[in-house]
LUMDOVO-252563 format. One record per residue: x, y, z of N, C-alpha, C, O in turn; residue number from 0. Coordinates in steps of 0.2 Angstrom, whole numbers, plus 5000, padded with zeros to 4 digits. Example, Ala and Ser with C-alpha at 12.3 -4.5 7.8 and 13.67 -1.06 7.14 Angstrom:
SITE   nc1   nc2   nc3  cac1  cac2  cac3   cc1   cc2   cc3   oc1   oc2   oc3    k
SITE  5066  4972  5039  5062  4978  5039  5066  4984  5039  5071  4983  5042    0
SITE  5064  4989  5035  5068  4995  5036  5064  5000  5039  5067  5006  5040    1
END
This chain:
SITE   nc1   nc2   nc3  cac1  cac2  cac3   cc1   cc2   cc3   oc1   oc2   oc3    k
SITE  4823  5229  5116  4824  5229  5120  4833  5227  5123  4838  5230  5125    0
SITE  4831  5219  5123  4835  5217  5124  4843  5217  5120  4847  5216  5124    1
SITE  4844  5218  5114  4848  5219  5111  4850  5226  5114  4856  5227  5116    2
SITE  4846  5230  5114  4849  5237  5117  4855  5235  5124  4861  5235  5124    3
SITE  4849  5231  5128  4855  5230  5134  4860  5228  5133  4863  5228  5138    4
SITE  4863  5224  5128  4867  5218  5128  4873  5225  5124  4878  5226  5128    5
SITE  4872  5229  5119  4875  5233  5119  4878  5237  5124  4884  5236  5126    6
SITE  4873  5241  5128  4874  5245  5132  4881  5243  5139  4886  5245  5142    7
SITE  4877  5236  5139  4883  5231  5143  4891  5231  5140  4896  5234  5143    8
SITE  4891  5228  5135  4896  5228  5131  4898  5236  5132  4902  5237  5136    9
SITE  4896  5242  5130  4899  5248  5129  4901  5250  5137  4905  5254  5140   10
SITE  4898  5248  5138  4903  5247  5149  4911  5244  5149  4917  5246  5150   11
SITE  4908  5237  5149  4916  5230  5149  4921  5233  5143  4927  5232  5144   12
SITE  4920  5236  5137  4923  5236  5130  4925  5244  5130  4921  5248  5126   13
SITE  4928  5246  5133  4927  5255  5131  4929  5256  5121  4931  5251  5118   14
SITE  4929  5262  5120  4925  5263  5111  4936  5265  5109  4940  5264  5104   15
SITE  4935  5267  5113  4944  5265  5109  4948  5259  5110  4953  5260  5108   16
SITE  4947  5252  5111  4949  5249  5114  4948  5243  5106  4943  5241  5104   17
SITE  4955  5242  5101  4954  5237  5096  4949  5230  5098  4950  5227  5103   18
SITE  4945  5228  5092  4941  5222  5093  4946  5219  5087  4947  5221  5082   19
SITE  4950  5210  5090  4952  5209  5084  4947  5205  5080  4943  5203  5083   20
SITE  4948  5203  5074  4948  5205  5067  4944  5197  5068  4938  5195  5067   21
SITE  4950  5193  5070  4947  5185  5072  4954  5183  5079  4957  5187  5082   22
SITE  4954  5178  5080  4959  5176  5086  4964  5173  5085  4966  5169  5081   23
SITE  4967  5175  5089  4974  5176  5086  4977  5166  5087  4975  5162  5091   24
SITE  4980  5165  5084  4982  5160  5081  4988  5156  5087  4994  5157  5084   25
SITE  4988  5153  5091  4993  5149  5097  4998  5147  5093  4998  5145  5087   26
SITE  5003  5148  5096  5013  5151  5096  5012  5143  5094  5010  5140  5100   27
SITE  5012  5137  5089  5014  5132  5091  5022  5129  5086  5024  5129  5080   28
SITE  5025  5128  5090  5032  5126  5089  5033  5120  5084  5032  5114  5085   29
SITE  5036  5122  5079  5039  5112  5075  5040  5109  5079  5043  5111  5084   30
SITE  5037  5102  5077  5039  5096  5079  5047  5094  5077  5048  5093  5071   31
SITE  5050  5095  5079  5057  5092  5076  5056  5082  5076  5056  5077  5080   32
SITE  5057  5083  5069  5059  5073  5068  5061  5072  5065  5060  5072  5059   33
SITE  5068  5068  5070  5072  5068  5067  5074  5062  5063  5069  5060  5059   34
SITE  5080  5058  5062  5080  5052  5056  5076  5046  5061  5076  5045  5067   35
SITE  5074  5045  5058  5070  5036  5059  5077  5030  5061  5082  5031  5059   36
SITE  5076  5028  5063  5079  5023  5068  5080  5017  5065  5075  5015  5063   37
SITE  5089  5013  5065  5089  5009  5062  5082  5001  5063  5082  4996  5060   38
SITE  5080  5003  5067  5074  4998  5069  5068  4997  5069  5065  4992  5069   39
SITE  5067  5006  5068  5061  5007  5065  5059  5007  5059  5053  5007  5057   40
SITE  5065  5007  5053  5068  5006  5048  5064  5000  5048  5059  4999  5045   41
SITE  5068  4994  5050  5066  4987  5049  5058  4984  5050  5056  4980  5046   42
SITE  5054  4987  5056  5048  4985  5058  5047  4989  5052  5047  4985  5047   43
SITE  5047  4996  5051  5044  4997  5043  5044  4993  5039  5038  4991  5037   44
SITE  5051  4990  5036  5051  4988  5030  5047  4979  5031  5046  4976  5027   45
SITE  5047  4977  5037  5043  4970  5037  5036  4972  5037  5033  4968  5034   46
SITE  5030  4979  5040  5024  4981  5039  5026  4978  5032  5024  4973  5031   47
SITE  5030  4983  5026  5028  4982  5021  5030  4977  5018  5031  4977  5012   48
SITE  5031  4971  5021  5031  4964  5017  5026  4962  5018  5024  4960  5013   49
SITE  5022  4963  5025  5013  4960  5027  5011  4964  5023  5007  4961  5020   50
SITE  5012  4969  5020  5004  4971  5016  5006  4969  5009  5001  4970  5005   51
SITE  5011  4967  5008  5008  4965  4999  5009  4959  5000  5007  4956  4995   52
SITE  5010  4955  5005  5009  4948  5002  4999  4946  5010  4995  4941  5011   53
SITE  4998  4950  5011  4989  4950  5015  4987  4959  5016  4986  4962  5021   54
SITE  4986  4963  5009  4984  4969  5008  4978  4969  5009  4974  4973  5006   55
SITE  4974  4965  5013  4968  4967  5019  4965  4973  5022  4964  4972  5029   56
SITE  4963  4978  5019  4962  4982  5023  4959  4983  5029  4961  4988  5032   57
SITE  4955  4978  5033  4954  4980  5039  4959  4976  5044  4958  4978  5050   58
SITE  4962  4972  5041  4969  4968  5044  4974  4974  5044  4975  4976  5050   59
SITE  4977  4977  5039  4983  4983  5040  4981  4989  5041  4985  4994  5043   60
SITE  4972  4991  5040  4972  4997  5046  4974  4995  5054  4978  4997  5058   61
SITE  4968  4990  5055  4972  4991  5062  4978  4987  5065  4979  4987  5071   62
SITE  4984  4985  5061  4989  4985  5060  4993  4992  5063  4996  4993  5068   63
SITE  4990  4997  5056  4994  5002  5057  4994  5007  5061  4997  5012  5060   64
SITE  4989  5006  5065  4987  5009  5069  4991  5006  5078  4992  5009  5083   65
SITE  4991  4999  5077  4998  4998  5083  5004  4999  5080  5009  5000  5084   66
SITE  5004  4999  5076  5011  4999  5074  5012  5006  5074  5018  5007  5075   67
SITE  5008  5012  5073  5012  5019  5072  5011  5022  5083  5013  5026  5087   68
SITE  5006  5017  5085  5003  5019  5092  5011  5014  5097  5012  5016  5103   69
SITE  5013  5011  5095  5022  5010  5097  5027  5013  5097  5031  5012  5101   70
SITE  5027  5019  5091  5034  5022  5090  5033  5030  5094  5028  5033  5094   71
SITE  5039  5032  5097  5041  5037  5098  5037  5043  5098  5033  5043  5093   72
SITE  5036  5048  5102  5032  5052  5102  5033  5054  5095  5028  5054  5091   73
SITE  5041  5058  5093  5041  5064  5089  5043  5059  5081  5046  5063  5077   74
SITE  5041  5053  5080  5041  5050  5076  5040  5055  5067  5035  5060  5066   75
SITE  5045  5052  5062  5041  5054  5055  5036  5050  5055  5038  5044  5056   76
SITE  5031  5052  5054  5026  5047  5049  5027  5045  5044  5027  5040  5042   77
SITE  5027  5052  5039  5027  5048  5034  5033  5047  5032  5032  5045  5026   78
SITE  5041  5049  5034  5046  5044  5034  5045  5035  5033  5047  5030  5030   79
SITE  5039  5035  5040  5041  5025  5040  5035  5024  5034  5036  5020  5030   80
SITE  5030  5028  5033  5024  5028  5024  5027  5025  5020  5027  5020  5016   81
SITE  5032  5031  5021  5038  5031  5013  5040  5026  5014  5038  5022  5010   82
SITE  5045  5022  5020  5048  5015  5018  5043  5008  5019  5046  5002  5016   83
SITE  5035  5008  5022  5030  5006  5020  5029  5002  5013  5028  4996  5012   84
SITE  5028  5008  5010  5025  5011  5002  5033  5007  4999  5032  5003  4995   85
SITE  5038  5010  5000  5046  5005  4996  5045  4997  4999  5048  4993  4996   86
SITE  5044  4997  5002  5044  4989  5004  5040  4985  4999  5040  4982  4994   87
SITE  5034  4986  5004  5029  4984  4998  5029  4981  4992  5029  4976  4991   88
SITE  5030  4989  4987  5030  4989  4978  5036  4984  4979  5037  4981  4974   89
SITE  5039  4983  4982  5049  4978  4981  5046  4973  4982  5047  4969  4977   90
SITE  5041  4970  4988  5044  4964  4989  5034  4962  4982  5031  4956  4980   91
SITE  5033  4966  4982  5027  4965  4976  5028  4965  4967  5024  4963  4962   92
SITE  5033  4968  4969  5039  4966  4961  5040  4960  4960  5038  4956  4955   93
SITE  5045  4959  4968  5051  4954  4967  5046  4949  4966  5049  4944  4962   94
SITE  5037  4947  4968  5034  4942  4969  5032  4940  4962  5033  4934  4959   95
SITE  5029  4945  4959  5028  4945  4951  5035  4944  4944  5034  4943  4938   96
SITE  5039  4944  4947  5045  4943  4941  5048  4936  4945  5051  4932  4941   97
SITE  5048  4934  4950  5047  4926  4951  5042  4921  4945  5044  4916  4941   98
SITE  5036  4924  4947  5029  4921  4942  5031  4922  4935  5029  4918  4932   99
SITE  5034  4927  4932  5038  4928  4925  5039  4924  4924  5036  4920  4920  100
SITE  5045  4922  4928  5051  4919  4927  5047  4912  4925  5046  4909  4919  101
SITE  5046  4911  4930  5043  4903  4931  5040  4902  4925  5043  4898  4921  102
SITE  5033  4906  4922  5029  4905  4917  5032  4905  4911  5029  4902  4906  103
SITE  5041  4910  4911  5043  4908  4905  5049  4903  4905  5053  4903  4900  104
SITE  5048  4900  4908  5054  4894  4910  5046  4889  4907  5046  4886  4902  105
SITE  5040  4888  4910  5037  4884  4910  5035  4885  4900  5035  4880  4897  106
SITE  5034  4890  4898  5034  4892  4890  5039  4891  4889  5039  4895  4884  107
SITE  5047  4888  4889  5050  4884  4884  5049  4879  4886  5054  4876  4883  108
SITE  5045  4875  4889  5048  4870  4892  5042  4866  4885  5043  4862  4882  109
SITE  5033  4872  4886  5029  4870  4882  5031  4869  4876  5030  4864  4872  110
SITE  5036  4875  4874  5037  4875  4865  5044  4868  4865  5047  4866  4860  111
SITE  5044  4866  4869  5051  4861  4868  5047  4853  4865  5047  4850  4860  112
SITE  5044  4853  4868  5034  4849  4869  5032  4849  4862  5034  4844  4858  113
SITE  5030  4854  4862  5028  4855  4856  5032  4853  4851  5029  4848  4849  114
SITE  5038  4854  4847  5043  4852  4847  5044  4846  4842  5043  4844  4836  115
SITE  5045  4842  4848  5046  4837  4851  5041  4833  4849  5042  4827  4848  116
SITE  5035  4835  4849  5025  4832  4850  5026  4832  4838  5024  4828  4834  117
SITE  5028  4838  4838  5029  4838  4829  5035  4833  4825  5035  4831  4819  118
SITE  5039  4832  4829  5045  4828  4828  5043  4821  4829  5046  4817  4825  119
SITE  5040  4818  4832  5039  4812  4831  5030  4811  4830  5027  4807  4834  120
SITE  5029  4816  4824  5020  4814  4823  5022  4810  4814  5020  4806  4811  121
SITE  5026  4814  4815  5030  4813  4808  5032  4806  4809  5027  4802  4808  122
SITE  5035  4804  4811  5035  4794  4813  5032  4793  4814  5030  4793  4820  123
SITE  5028  4788  4809  5024  4784  4812  5022  4778  4818  5017  4777  4822  124
SITE  5027  4776  4816  5030  4770  4823  5032  4771  4829  5036  4767  4832  125
SITE  5030  4776  4832  5028  4777  4838  5023  4781  4841  5025  4787  4843  126
SITE  5016  4778  4842  5010  4782  4843  5010  4780  4851  5005  4783  4854  127
SITE  5015  4777  4857  5015  4777  4864  5017  4784  4864  5015  4788  4868  128
SITE  5024  4784  4860  5028  4791  4860  5022  4799  4863  5020  4803  4868  129
SITE  5019  4800  4856  5014  4804  4855  5012  4802  4859  5017  4802  4862  130
SITE  5006  4799  4863  5003  4802  4867  5005  4804  4876  5002  4806  4881  131
SITE  5010  4801  4873  5014  4805  4881  5016  4810  4882  5015  4813  4888  132
SITE  5019  4813  4873  5021  4820  4875  5015  4826  4875  5016  4832  4876  133
SITE  5009  4821  4872  5004  4826  4871  4999  4828  4879  4995  4832  4882  134
SITE  5001  4820  4882  4999  4819  4891  5004  4827  4892  5002  4832  4894  135
SITE  5010  4826  4892  5016  4833  4894  5013  4838  4892  5011  4840  4897  136
SITE  5010  4843  4885  5010  4844  4884  5003  4847  4887  5003  4853  4888  137
SITE  4997  4844  4888  4992  4846  4892  4995  4849  4901  4992  4853  4905  138
SITE  4999  4845  4901  5001  4844  4909  5004  4851  4910  5003  4854  4915  139
SITE  5009  4854  4904  5011  4860  4905  5007  4866  4904  5009  4871  4907  140
SITE  5001  4862  4899  4997  4871  4897  4992  4872  4904  4988  4877  4905  141
SITE  4992  4868  4908  4988  4868  4913  4992  4871  4919  4989  4874  4922  142
SITE  4997  4870  4920  5004  4873  4922  5005  4882  4919  5008  4886  4923  143
SITE  5003  4883  4914  5004  4892  4913  5000  4894  4913  4999  4900  4912  144
SITE  4995  4889  4914  4986  4894  4915  4987  4893  4921  4986  4899  4924  145
SITE  4989  4889  4925  4992  4891  4935  4993  4898  4934  4989  4902  4936  146
SITE  4999  4898  4931  5002  4901  4933  5002  4910  4929  5006  4914  4931  147
SITE  4997  4911  4924  4995  4916  4924  4988  4920  4928  4987  4926  4930  148
SITE  4984  4914  4930  4982  4916  4937  4987  4920  4942  4987  4926  4943  149
SITE  4992  4915  4946  4995  4918  4951  4994  4925  4947  4989  4928  4947  150
SITE  4999  4928  4943  5001  4933  4940  4998  4936  4943  5000  4940  4947  151
SITE  4991  4936  4941  4982  4942  4939  4982  4941  4947  4979  4946  4949  152
SITE  4984  4936  4953  4982  4937  4959  4987  4943  4963  4985  4948  4967  153
SITE  4994  4941  4959  4997  4944  4963  4999  4954  4961  5001  4958  4964  154
SITE  4997  4954  4956  4996  4960  4949  4991  4963  4955  4992  4968  4959  155
SITE  4983  4959  4956  4978  4960  4961  4981  4966  4968  4982  4972  4968  156
SITE  4983  4960  4972  4988  4962  4977  4991  4969  4977  4989  4974  4980  157
SITE  4997  4967  4972  5001  4974  4972  4995  4981  4972  4995  4984  4978  158
SITE  4991  4982  4967  4984  4986  4969  4981  4988  4975  4979  4994  4978  159
SITE  4980  4982  4978  4977  4983  4983  4980  4984  4991  4977  4987  4995  160
SITE  4986  4982  4991  4992  4986  4993  4992  4992  4993  4991  4996  4998  161
SITE  4994  4995  4986  4994  5005  4985  4988  5006  4987  4988  5012  4990  162
SITE  4983  5003  4987  4973  5006  4985  4976  5007  4996  4978  5012  4999  163
SITE  4976  5003  4998  4980  5002  5005  4982  5008  5007  4979  5011  5011  164
SITE  4988  5012  5005  4991  5014  5004  4987  5019  5005  4985  5021  5011  165
SITE  4986  5022  5001  4982  5029  4996  4977  5030  5002  4974  5035  5004  166
SITE  4975  5024  5006  4966  5027  5011  4971  5028  5016  4968  5030  5022  167
SITE  4975  5027  5016  4983  5026  5026  4985  5036  5026  4984  5041  5029  168
SITE  4987  5035  5020  4990  5044  5017  4982  5048  5018  4983  5053  5016  169
SITE  4978  5047  5018  4970  5050  5015  4968  5051  5022  4966  5057  5024  170
SITE  4968  5047  5025  4965  5045  5033  4970  5050  5034  4969  5055  5032  171
SITE  4975  5050  5037  4980  5056  5040  4981  5063  5037  4984  5068  5040  172
SITE  4979  5063  5030  4978  5071  5030  4971  5071  5033  4972  5074  5038  173
SITE  4964  5070  5032  4961  5072  5032  4961  5072  5042  4956  5075  5044  174
SITE  4967  5067  5047  4965  5070  5052  4971  5077  5052  4969  5081  5056  175
SITE  4976  5079  5049  4979  5082  5048  4973  5088  5049  4972  5091  5055  176
SITE  4968  5092  5042  4964  5093  5042  4960  5097  5047  4959  5103  5048  177
SITE  4957  5088  5050  4954  5093  5054  4955  5094  5062  4951  5097  5066  178
SITE  4963  5091  5064  4965  5096  5069  4969  5102  5067  4969  5106  5072  179
SITE  4971  5104  5061  4972  5111  5058  4963  5113  5060  4962  5115  5065  180
SITE  4957  5113  5057  4952  5115  5057  4949  5118  5062  4946  5124  5062  181
SITE  4952  5111  5070  4950  5112  5074  4952  5121  5078  4949  5125  5082  182
SITE  4958  5120  5073  4965  5125  5078  4963  5133  5077  4966  5138  5080  183
SITE  4958  5134  5073  4954  5141  5069  4951  5141  5074  4947  5146  5075  184
END
């Protein structure tokens, strides 16, 4: 009975000749024009990338990224900003890793020179004090090499974490865009 009443009311309100749309029309959305980034925006993105490379703590970066985006003009190309941040973070991490590697290579050269000198001194029976000093120096250089290896591992971990953080930000942006599109449908 109730269903029949609804059909009767609909037949009065909507004539049979009226075309019923299959889906709701999508609103006409004008594409947002995203012009080139200003030099100030590029510089701010580079600074953000450097901070990310040096401290990739996810909660810290996530909050900073939201604040960074909030301060941008309305029609800023967020993807271009993110690309600059990613590029600068990668460049900073690569520089840090290269610096540590060169320091490690220098330490290994010093260590090899000390080992050669120690082998030469051991062949001479009259210099036990010099051999002890060289052994002590060799031990210190070995510790230095281990510290540099640890620093290299930490820098590599920071690089990985920074790229993972950027990937998470990209995923959030994609999820947000998908949700907006889904809400428009």
